[in-house]
Every structure is written in structure tokens, then in C-alpha cells.
Residue, then its C-alpha position, 0 to 999 in steps of 0.5 A: x500500500x502507498x504511504x498515507x498522507x498525514x491528514x489521513x493518519x490524523x483522522x485514523x488516530x482521532x477516530x481510534x481515540x474516540x473508541x471507534x472500531x478498526x472496521x468503522x475507522x476504515x469505513x469512515x476514512x474511505x468515505x471521507x478521503x476516498x482511501x481504501x483501508x483494511x482494519x489491519x492497516x488501521x490497527x497499525x495506528x492504534x496504540x492499544x493494538x499489538x500491531x501498533x507501528x506508528x511513531x511517538x508523535x501519533x502515540x502522544x496525539x492519540x493520548x491527547x485526543x482520547x483525553x479530550x474525547x473523554x472530557x466531552x463524553x463526561x459533559x453529555x448528561x446521558x453518560x451519567x448513571x444518575x441522569x439515566x436512573x432519573x429518566x427511568x424513574x420518570x418512565x416508570x412513574x408514567x407507565x404506572x399511572x397509565x397502567x402500562x405494566x409491560x413498560x413498567x416491567x421493562x423499565x425496572x429491568x433496564x434500571x436493574x441492568x444500569x445498576x450493575x446488571x442486578x437483573x436475573x431471570x428466575 
């Protein structure tokens, strides 16, 4: 395969740092840059992979982008368990008021899963 431009390498590292899979990154890069990559090519820029063949420059860039991505995810309300539990409580209250017991049971099941997969079928 021919040498990739830095812009393509940068996007690969950015997508990987934001928890995209190797196959997803290959598809995204193909759509954005019209470059055909296999997941194996992408793995060469993933510091978490044993096939990492990038320089320290990409390793540092991956760390910086990963920190930024995690900070941005932390600002999204739905990423917090307390927010999700409050929303599930609202859904449960609404379902009980409407006598929609199926929805209530599904909501209780989801809440149990949110709290550490306490849901076990008997």
C-alpha cells in the first residue's frame, strides 16, 4: 500500500481515540478521503493494538485526543448513571399511572441492568 498522507493518519488516530472500531475507522476514512483501508492497516495506528507501528508523535496525539474525547463524553448528561436512573424513574412513574405494566416491567429491568446488571431471570 502507498504511504498515507498525514491528514489521513490524523483522522485514523482521532477516530481510534474516540473508541471507534478498526472496521468503522476504515469505513469512515474511505468515505471521507476516498482511501481504501483494511482494519489491519488501521490497527497499525492504534496504540492499544499489538500491531501498533506508528511513531511517538501519533502515540502522544492519540493520548491527547482520547483525553479530550473523554472530557466531552463526561459533559453529555446521558453518560451519567444518575441522569439515566432519573429518566427511568420518570418512565416508570408514567407507565404506572397509565397502567402500562409491560413498560413498567421493562423499565425496572433496564434500571436493574444500569445498576450493575442486578437483573436475573428466575
